[in-house]
N, C-alpha and C positions, 0 to 999 in steps of 0.2 A: 504493500500500500504506500510505501515511501518513494516509489520509482515511477509513478504514472507520468510525470513530466519527461523523464528520461526515455520511457517507452514512446512517448510522442516525439521526442527528439530523434529516435531511431527511425520512426515512420517518415517524419519530415525530411530527415537527412537522406533517406532512401529515395524519396521523390525528387529532392534537389539534385542528387547525384545522377539520377536518370535524366533529368532535364538538362544537366550539364553535358552529358554525352549527346543528347539530341541536338542541343545548340551547336556543339562542336562539329557534328556531322552535317548540319543544315547549310546549304549553299546560300540561302537568302539572308546574308548579313547586310548587304547593301543592294538596293534595287535601283539600277540605272535606267533612265529614260533617254533614248538617243533619237536624233533626228534622221540619221542616215539608215534606212532600212534595206539597203542593198544586200547585206549579208545577215544582219540582225533583223530578220523579217518582222518580228512582232514589235520591234522598237523598244524592247525591254531586255536587259541583261541582269544576271544575278552574280554579284561578287561575294564569294565566301572567303574563308580563311585558308582553304586548301585548293580551290579552283574557281574559275569563272565560267558561267554557262549562259547560253542564249538559244532561242529557237531560230532555226534557219531553214528556209525552203531551197536554198541554192548551194550552200557550201558542201554539203555531204551528198545529197541526192536531189537533183533538180526536180521540182514539182512535188516533193514529199516533205512533210513536216518532220524535222529531226532536231533533237537537242544536241548541240555541239558544246563540249566542255574541254577546257584546257587546264591541266593541273599546274599549280605554281611550282617553280623549280628553285632550289637554293641558289642557283646562279643568276636568277633574275633580280638584279640589284635595283631595278626600277620599282619593284613592289615595295610599298610603304612599310615602315617599321611596325605599325600597329597590327598589320596582318601576321607578320612573323612572330610578334610578341604574343598574339592571341593563340597561335599554334602551340607555343611552348607552355604558356600559362594554363591553357585549358587542359593540356595533357597532365600537367602537375596537379591541377585541381581534381581531375578524375582519379589519379593515383592516391592523392592525399585524402580525398573524400572516401575512397574505398577503405583506406586504413582507419579512418574515423569510424566508419560503420563496423569494422572488425572489432575495434576497441570497445564500442558500445555493446555489441553482441556479447562479448566476453563478460563485461560488467553485469549486464542484465541476466546472463546465465547464472552468475554467482548469486545475484539477488533472489531470483526465483527458485533456485535450488536450495536456498537457505544457508548458503555458505557465508558465515559471519566474519569475513576478513575485511575489516573496516578500511585499512590502508590500501589494500589491493583494489577493492571496488571503487573507492573514491578516486584513486589515481587514474584508473582506466576511464572513468567518466570524465575526468578533467582532460586527459589526453584526447579522448574522443571529441570533446567540446573544442579544444584548441585546434584540432585538425579540421573540424567543420568550419571554424572561422577562417583558417588559412585557405581552405578550398574556396570559400565564398569570396574572399578578397582576390584570389587568383582569377576568379571569373569576373569580378567587378571591374578590374583594371582594363582588360581588353574590351569589355562591353561598353564602358564609358568612353574609352579612347576612340573606338570605331563609331560610336554614336556622335561624338563630337565631330569627327571627320565628315559624317553625313550632313550634320547641320551646317557645316561650313562649305558644303558642296565641293570638297577637295577632289582634285583630279588625280589620275594614276597614269603614268607613262608606260602603258603596256607595250611589250615587244610586238613587232608586226605579225608574228606567228599566232598571236592571240585573237586577231581580227576584231579588236576592240578599239574604240576611239579613246583618246587620252583624257577626255573630259565629257561628262554627260550634259544633256540639256537640263536635267534635273535629277535628283536622287532622293531616296527616302530610306528609312530604316526597314530592314526586312524582318521576317518572323523570328530569326535567331536571336535578335537583340532583346525583345521582350521575354522570350523564353529564358535567356540568360539572366535577366533581371529577377524573374520569379525564382530561379535556382539560387541566386544570391540571397534573397530574402529567406527562403526556406533553410538554407544552410546556416545563416547567421542566427535564426531562431533556434535551430537544433543546437548550435554551440551554446547559446544562452541557457537553454533548458538543461543541457548536460552540466554546465557550471553550477547550476542551482541545487545539485544533489547534496543532501545532508544525511549522513548515516544515522539511523534511529538510536536514541540514547538507550532504550531498553528494547531488547528483541522479543522478550516473552511477557505476556500479561497473565497475572494470576486471577482466576475467576473465583469469586466468593458467592 
């Protein structure tokens, strides 16, 4: 009965970790609207942290609607720093968040199995909470940085092989950014709940 918040922390942390992985794999970080539809037939391109994609009727199969994607290379020095930073930080967040879930599972196992090891349980909840907070911050940095780039309508000097213009007519935040924001909120809440654990003073109650 003393670990309900920590059980909620595990549930919220799990959802936050899943949303982190979804955000990392989603290509819609930035939605570019372009005027030249010769190759980008729909006039919309999606810029993610791993690749850039758009719909083309011409580039792959003339007359057929195909999605063309080009993965970012480590040798593409024209790609902005916030994209490469997002790659590394989200990978760290995914790994650290998984460690936080593992620590919380171990602590909850001891609580619900009646193992009264105060120092061990409390420390694992604290470790889990710390890892949740670190994971949340690792997501917050790239999400905020990329959202700022969108609001400033910053351009990207893509290499010619990407078939992308250097600047869009307009751009907006894609679905990955709000997903990442929700993941940050859930992970920070999980960390707060994990930090709040207090070992019960008396484990047994005498009934009269």
